[in-house]
N, C-alpha and C positions, 0 to 999 in steps of 0.2 A: 505493500500497498504505501503512494506518495505522502509524502508529509511534504504541504503550504504554509508558506507563510503568506498570510489575506493584508493587504495594503488598505487605505481608503482616505479619502479626504472630505474637510467640513470645509465648505465654502460659505458658510455664511446665509445659505441661497434657500429658507425656510424648510429644507428637507430632513429628515433625522437619518444621518446616516448612520449613526450607529446599531440601529436598525436596518437598517440596509446592509452592514457589514457583517451582522448576525443572519439577514438572507440568505449573504453570499456564503458566508459559513454550510448553511444547510445546502446548497448547490453544490458547493466541494463534494461534501460528505455524498453527493447523489451521486457521484463521479466517481466514487471508493477511496475520498483523499480522506487521510487526517487533517486537522489543521492545526499545525504546533503554535502556532503565535499568529497576534492580532497588533496591528499601529494604524495609529491614526495622524494627520498632521492639516492643520487647520490654516486655511491660505483663501487671499484673498480675491483672489485669480489663480489657477493654474499652473504650473511651469513649461512654455511653451517646449521645452527640449524632451523634460523628464517627466512631466505631467508634477512631484512634488518639489522640494525647495534639494541644490545640490547636497546640500547638508545633512537631509535625510535619505538621499539615497546611500548614504556613507552608513549611514545610520541599519538602513536597512538591508543592506551589504552585511555588516556585521551580525545580526538578525538570525538573518539566515543561514550564514557558518555556525553560530553557536545553537540557535533549534536542530539546527543538520536537517534544513528544507531541500529537497529536488526542487520547486516549480514557485515560484512569486506569483501572487494574484493580485493583480485593482482592481480593484468598486468601481471602473467606470466606463467605458471606451477611451480607449489608447488610438491616437494618429501612428500612423504608420511610423514614422521619425521617432515618437513617445518610443517609441515601441524598440526600435533598432539602439537608439543611442540607451534605452537600460540593461536589455539585453548585454549589451555591451558593458557595461559602468560595472552591472552588478555578476555579469556571469553565470545567469542563470536561465534556464529557459523563462518567458518569461506568458504570462495569461490576463487578457482583461475578462470583463462581467461577459462580456457578448461572447467571447470563446468560451466561453464556458458553457453559456448557454447552450452554441449548440451543437457543444463534443454531450450533452446531455441529450437533446435531441436525434442525436444521430447515433446515439444507444439507442433510446427508446421506438424511433419508427421502426415498423410493422408492414404495413402497408406499402406498395410499392411508390403510390402517392407521394406518401408521408416522406420514405429516401427519397425519393428525387428532388422533395421541395427542400427537404433540408440539405442534399447535396448545393442545388443552387445555389442556396442562404452561401453555405461555407466558402464556395467559389467566389462567390461575391465577395467576403469577406476575405479573402485570400489572398486576389488581386492584387490592390492599391498594396498591400504588405510584402510582393516580390520582393523587394529592394530590401538590401541588408541581410536574406538568408544565405548569398552567397558571397560574405565577407572576403573568410576566405581565401575567395581564387582573387587575381591579379585584375584591374580594371582600367591599367592602364594599356594601350595598343597604339596602332600607327596612327598615321595622321588623318588618312581617309575616312569615310563612314561610309564604305563599305564594312557587311557583316564578316568576309574573310580578318581583316585586319582590328578586329576591335578585343578586347581585354576576356578573356577566358569565362567571369565573373558578370560582364554585361552579353557578351550571348549567349548563357545559359541561364540568362535571365530574360533577353527575348525569346528563347525556343521555350522557357516557363513558360510564355504569358501564353507564345500563341496556342502550346497542349492546355492551358485552362481556360481560351476564349472557345476554341474549336469543342473542347469538352461542356459548356455551358451553352453554346447554341444546339448542342445534340442531345442535353436535357432540356433545357426548353419547347426543343417539337415534342420530346416527349411528354411532359407535361400536358402540351398542349391536346396532344391526343388522349388523356387519360383524365382530360378535363371536359372534353368532348363527351366521352361515355359517363361522366358525372352528369354532363348539363340533362343529358339523355335520362337516363335517372329521377333527375330531380323535375322534371319534365313528367315523367312520368307516375311522379307521384303526385305532382298540381293536378292532370288529369284526374287524380282518385276526388277530386274533393275535398280531401282531410284537411284539415287544418294543421301547421304547421308548429310544434310549442320549440325553441332554440335553449341549453341549459348554458347559462355563459356566467364566468367569475375567474378569478384568482385562483392559480394552481392548488390542487391540495383541500379545495374548498367543498367538497364533494360533492362532485359534478356524476361519478361516477357509479358512487355510493347510492345515489337517490336515483337513477337512472334503472341501477340493479332494483330497486324497491318498488318504485314502478311495475317494473319488469314479473317481480313475486308478486305481487298484487292485482297488477292489471293487463296482466300480457294478454296481447288478443286472442293467442289461440293456448288455451288450456294447458299446463305442462310443459309449455315452451320455455319458460321464463326462465332456468339458468342454463340451457343449448345457450341462449340471447345473451347472457350477462358479458357484460366489458368487463375489466379487470381491476379490479379498487385495491388498494394501496395505496399506506400512509409516506409517500414521497413526493419532492414534486416533479411534475411531467407525470406521472406513472403510464398514462395515455396520450398520444399525441392525435389517433384517427378518430377522424368522426363518426359516430353509430347513429343511424337514425333505424328505430323503434316503432311498431305501432304499437300504440294503448289504450288499449277499452275498457274504460272501466263503465258498472253494472250501471243502467239509468241513469250513463250520463253519455255526451258524444262521445266516439272516437276521435283520437287525434295523433300527427308523426312526431313521436319526440327525439329529437337529436342530441348527442354531446358532443359539447368542443372543443378545441385546446387550451388552457388556462393559458390566463396571464400571470405576467411578474412586472416587476417594477425595475425600466430601464429595457423593458424588453427590446430585441436586436431590431431595428428598423427591417434587415434583409429578410428576418423572420414574418414581420409579420406581411412584408412584401410579396415571401415567401410561397402564405399560406393561404392567400387570397382566397382562391376556389374554395377549400376547403371551409375558408370563416363565409363561404357563401350561404351556407347554413343558416347564420345569426342574419346575417344581414336581409332574409330571403322570408323570414320567420312570420306571423301573424304575431305572432307574444314571444320575450322575452321571459327568461328566468332569471335572475341573479342569487347564484348558493354564494352566501358568505357567510366565511368560516369565525360564527358570533363567539366560537372559544379565542380565539387572536385578538388580542390587543390593541393590535393596529388593524383589526377590522373597516374603519370609516376608511384610514389610507387605501385597506388596496379596492373598498366599493370605488374610490374615487378613480385608482387606478385603470381599472374595468371599465368604468365610465370613459375615460381617456380615452382606451384601446378602440373602445364601442364606438366611438367619434372620429379617431382616423377610420376607420370600414366605413363610415354612412351609415351606422345603423341605431344613430342614438332616438332614431325620430318615433321607433316601434315601442310601442307599448310594450312596462314593465313587472313584471313581480319581483316583491325581492324573499326568498327565504332563508332565514336566516337559522343554519345547519350548526348541529352541537351547541345546540343549549343545554342539552340535558349537562354538560360541563360546566356551564359557568356561577358563581351565585346566584340564588333566589331571584336576590335584590336588582339584579342587573335584565332581567327580565319582568317587561310592564305588566304590574298587575299580578306579582310576585312577590311580593316583599315581604308578606307574612310566611313563606311556603319554610318548613325546613331542610336544608341544604341535600341530606338524604335520601329523602321523598322529593325534590324535584322533578322528576320523570310524570309522576302521579303528575305533575301541574300541564304539565304539556300533550298541547301545543297550543301557542297562544295566536289567535289570531288576528291585527291591530292592521284597520285601513287594509292595504292592498301588500300586509304583509303577512309572514306564519313563521312563529319563531318555533324552531319542532327540530327531531332527530330522525336523520334517515337512518342512520347503521339501524337503531333501535324501532324502525316502523312508523314512529309517534310522528302524523300528524296528518298522514298522506291523505286522509279521505278529507280535508280541511284544507289542502294542497288542492285536491281537485275542484272542491267545491269552488276555488278561486278562480283555480281557469275556468271552469263551466261559466263562470259569470266574466269574465273577459270576452270570452268569445262569444258568448250569446246574440250579437248584435248583428253577427253574420245565421240566426236560426228565425224559425216561427211557431209556435202553436197551433195544431189544429187539429179539425176530425175528418177522417176522408172516407167514404163510401165508394169502394174498388171494387167495379164487377168480376168476378167471378172470370170471365175470359182476361181478365189483367192478370194474370197469376205472377207477370212478371213483376210490375211493379207490388206485389205485396212481398215478393221477395226482398228487390234493392229496398224495401223501407227498412222492413227487420234488419239488413242489412249496413244502414247507412245512415240511420233515424234512430231515435230513442222513443221506442215504443211504449206508452202507457198502459193503452188497453188491447185487445183485438178479439169481437166479436162478428160472430158469423149467423146472416140474419138471411131473410131472402133473396136480398135486390142487392147481396153483395158482402161484400168482405165491410165491417166497419171497425177504422182501425183511428185510435187517437196520439196522437202521432208530436214531438219534434223535432222538423228537418230542416234543410236550408234553406236558403228561403229561393234561392234557385231551384229547388227541389217544387216548393211549395208553390213557385212559378208552373211549373211543367205539368203539376196532377192537380191543378187550381179546378177544372172540369169535376174531378171529383168532391172538394168540399163541398162539406154539409153547413147549409146556416150561413 
C-alpha cells in the first residue's frame, strides 16, 4: 500500500479547506492508499510556479522523507508547470485532486461506456501535462525545425502527443456510437409513456441503497429485486454506471427510476464533460430526487455542490424532492419534530415528511411509502381520474389500462367493463369516448 502526504492551501476564499483535505484523505483511501501525513499553508494567492510557497515546498520535502511517503497529493488542480516544478523539487510522484478522482473513476468503471468516458477524461487531463515527462532526455537539437533535427525529448513529446490525440479521436467516435445506442434506449423509454425520475446527489449519500430498497419493495416484476440490484458500498464513487429500473408501487403509477453518478467538490471539468451522455438521464427527467447524507455534518455544503453541478448540466430547472437519508444516525433534535425522541428509539419516529422532503433510512427501509406518496404527488399533474365503460369488443383497452394506469375498481356489466382509473391525460383523451358522466 502506497503511503501518501496530503497538501492543502487555505486561500481565505470561503471554502472549508480542512473539510476538503479530509475528503481528499477519503479519496486516497478509496485508491488503497495510506495517509501518512497532512499539511497546509495559508496563502493570499497561489504561487504561480509551485502552487504553495517555496519555503513550504522545502518543508513538504522534509516531511515526505520523515514519513517515508511514496506519493504527494495536492488538494487542488495543479497547472502543468506547477506539477513539473514540484516533481523536480520534491523528487516524488505528484498527484493533484483531479488526477486522484480520475484514478478512482478508472478503477470503478464497469460498463463499456463508463470506461470510454473515463479514458477520454484521463487523456484530456494528460495532454497539456506531457511537457516535463521526458525531462531526462536531451531537449537540445539542431537549428532547423525538422523533426529529425529536434532533441530526443522533444521528438518523444511530439510522438506522444500524436498518439494521445489519435486515441482521443478514436475514443470520441466509439463514444458517439455508444451514445447513439443510449439515445435509442432513451427514446424507447420515452415512447413507453412512463414518467422518469432520477436520483442525484453527492457521492456516498445512499443513492444506490435507495434504488435497491425501491426495487425490493416495488420492483416491476415479482421476485426481480435482487437480480436487478446495483452495487452499494460505503465508499466514494462505488458505482459509476447509470442504471434505469421500472418501479411499480401498488395503487400508484409506475415510473422509471435512474441512479446517476455521484457528485463531489471540485469534480474535474473533464469528467463532467466526458459523462455528459450518461448524465442526460438527469437532464431529461420529469423529477429529480436529491439524496442527502443527513448524518454528514457538511450535508448543506454537499447540497450546494450538487446544485452547482446540476446547473452546469442545465438540469437546475427540473422539479426536485429532497431525501434526507441516514436520518437514523443523527441525534433526534436534528430532525424536525423529533426534539423529544430518545436517541436509541429514533428509528421509531422515522420517517418524517416536511414540505417536499422526507427524513428516512433507505438501509432500514424506513420511509419508502412516504417517498412514493411524494413522488406520486409531484407527478400527478400529468394524470386524471375518471370512470370508463369499455365495450367487451375493446379488450385491448382494458389490458392497456390495467398495465399503464392505477385501477381502483373493475366491474363487469351488461354494457361492458366499468373501470375507475387514474390514467395519463394523453390516455384520457384517447379513451374519452368511453368516459361516463
